[in-house]
TORTIDREN-185848 format. One record per atom (N, C-alpha, C): x, y, z. Coordinates in steps of 0.2 Angstrom, whole numbers, plus 5000, padded with zeros to 4 digits. Layout:
<rs>
XYZ
...
</rs>
This chain:
<rs>
478248924895
478948944897
479348954891
479749004890
480149004884
480848994886
481248954882
481948944883
482348974878
482948994880
483449024875
483848964872
483848954866
484248904862
484948924861
485148984861
485849004860
486249024866
485949004872
486249014878
486948964879
487448994882
488048954883
487848904888
488048844887
487948794893
488348814899
488048794905
488348814911
488748754914
489348774916
489748714919
489848734927
490048684930
490148694938
490648754939
490548784945
490948844946
491748814947
492148854944
492848844944
493248904945
493548914951
493848974952
494448984948
494748934945
495348934940
495148934933
494548944931
494248944924
494648994920
494848974914
495249014909
494749064907
494949124905
494549174902
494049144897
494249104892
493849074887
493249034890
493349014896
492848974899
492349014904
492449074905
492049114909
491349124908
491149124901
490449124899
490049064902
490349014903
490048954905
489948954913
490248994917
490248994924
489649024927
489348994932
488749024936
488849084939
488449134937
488449204939
488349204947
487949164950
487849164957
488449144961
488849104958
489449084962
489949144962
490049174956
490449234956
490249294959
489549314959
489349364963
489349354970
489249294972
489249274979
490049284982
490449254978
491149264980
491349334980
491249374975
491349444975
491049484981
490449464982
490049504988
490349484994
490449424996
490749405002
491449435003
491849424998
492549454999
492549525000
492149564996
492149634997
491749655004
491249625006
490949635012
491349625018
491749565018
492149555023
492749605024
493049625018
493549675018
493249745022
492649765019
492349825022
492249815029
491849765031
491649755038
492249745043
492749705041
493349705045
493749765046
493749805040
494149875041
493749925045
493049925044
492649965048
492649945056
492749885057
492749855064
493349895068
493849905064
494449945068
494250015070
493650035068
493450105070
492750095074
492650035076
492050015080
491350045076
491350025069
490750045065
490649985061
489949975060
489749925056
489549945049
489449905044
489249925038
488549955038
488049925041
487449955041
487450025045
487850035050
487950105053
488150155047
488650125043
488950175038
488350195033
487950145031
487350155027
486950205030
486750205036
486250245039
486650315040
487250325042
487550385042
487550415035
487750385030
487750415023
487050435021
486550395023
485850415021
485650485025
485750485031
485550545035
485950605033
486650595031
487050645029
486750685023
486350645019
486050665013
485450715014
485250715020
484650755022
484250715028
483950755032
483650725038
483150665035
483050615039
482650555037
482350535044
481750495043
481450465049
481750395049
481650365055
481850295056
481450255050
480850265049
480450225045
480650235037
480850295036
481150305029
481850265028
482250265033
482850235033
482750155032
482250125037
482150055036
481850035029
481450075027
481150065020
481750075014
482150125015
482650135010
483150085010
483350055016
483950015016
483649935017
483049925017
482849855018
483149805013
483249825007
483549775002
484249755003
484649795007
485349785008
485449755015
484949765019
485049745026
484949665027
485349635032
485349565033
484649535035
484249585039
483649565041
483149625042
482549615043
482149675043
482249725049
482549695054
482649735060
483349775061
483849755056
484449785057
484449855057
484149895052
484149965052
483849995058
483349975060
483050005066
483549995072
483849945073
484349935078
484949985077
485149985071
485750035070
485550105072
484950125070
484750195072
484750205080
484550155083
484550155091
485350155093
485750115090
486450115091
486750185090
486650215085
486950275083
486650335087
485950335089
485750375094
486050375101
486150315103
486450295109
487250325109
487550315104
488250335103
488350405103
487750445101
487750515100
487950535093
487950495089
488050515082
487450535078
486850515080
486250545077
485850575083
485450625081
484950655085
484250655082
483750645086
483050645084
482750715086
482350735081
481950795083
481250775085
480850825087
480150805090
479750775085
479850775078
479450745073
479750675071
480350655074
480650595073
481150595067
481250655065
481750665060
482450655063
482850625059
483550605062
484050645058
484550675062
485150715059
485750695062
486350705058
486950685061
487150745067
487450715072
487750765077
488450785075
488750825078
489450845077
489850785077
489750745082
490150685083
490050635077
489350635075
489150585069
489450615063
489550675062
489850705056
490550685055
490950695061
491650675062
491750605060
491350565063
491450495063
491250465055
490750495052
490650485045
491150505041
491450565042
492050585038
492650535038
492750515044
493350465045
493150395041
492550375042
492350315038
492350325031
492150385029
492150395022
492850395019
493350425022
493950415020
494250345019
494050305024
494250235024
493850195018
493250205017
492850175012
493150205005
493250265004
493550294998
494250254996
494650245001
495250215000
495150144998
494750105002
494650035000
494350024993
493850074992
493550074985
494050074980
494550124980
495050134975
495450074975
495650044980
496049974980
495649924977
495049914979
494649854976
494549874968
494449934966
494349944959
495049954955
495549944958
496249944955
496249904948
496449934943
496449904936
495749894933
495249924936
494549914933
494349984931
494250004924
494050064922
493350084924
493150144924
492450164926
491950134921
492250124914
491750094909
491650024910
492149984912
492149914914
491649904920
491749954925
491349944931
490649954929
490450004925
489750024924
489449964919
489849944915
489649884911
489449824915
489849804920
489749754924
489149764929
489049824931
488449834935
487849834931
487849854925
487249854920
487049784919
487549744918
487449674916
487149644923
487349654929
487149624935
486349654936
486249714935
485649744935
485149714931
485349694925
484849664920
484749594922
485249554924
485149484926
484749484932
484749534937
484349534943
483649544941
483549594936
482849604934
482549544930
482949504926
482749444923
482549394928
482949384933
482849334938
482249344942
482149414943
481449434947
480849414943
480949434936
480349424932
480249344931
480749304931
480649234930
480349204937
480549234942
480249214949
479549234949
479349284947
478649314947
478149274943
478449244937
478049214932
478049134933
478249114939
478249044940
477549014941
</rs>
């Protein structure tokens, strides 16, 4: 096992930590707070339209081109809360009349699904702008690149235990 000797010591999570102390804050705490806060905002806002976040994911994927239930389940497995969510969502959207299935199992948006997706897309676009207020695209990209790298590092460490 290799250890990094120049790593900044980690201190307990402190929501009021000064900028100078942020390097010592645990990433899991801050990513968890950010994730929960943004998810709750999105999910509460979408609930006013009787749409869930997983339904939004499915509508967006199907809008990009026809997909089967299996492709959607595989493609969204990492973001779903459990392995059954996406399949359930497909059933909900079929029942609601927002998705249609062809004879081969290919799913596409109906007219109602296209209209519903457009309404939710406007909501999500507005919320994204508000959440990103004061954050440049460069800062956002840098933050995501760091999180992507840390995720890969954590997965590598977990695999090599």
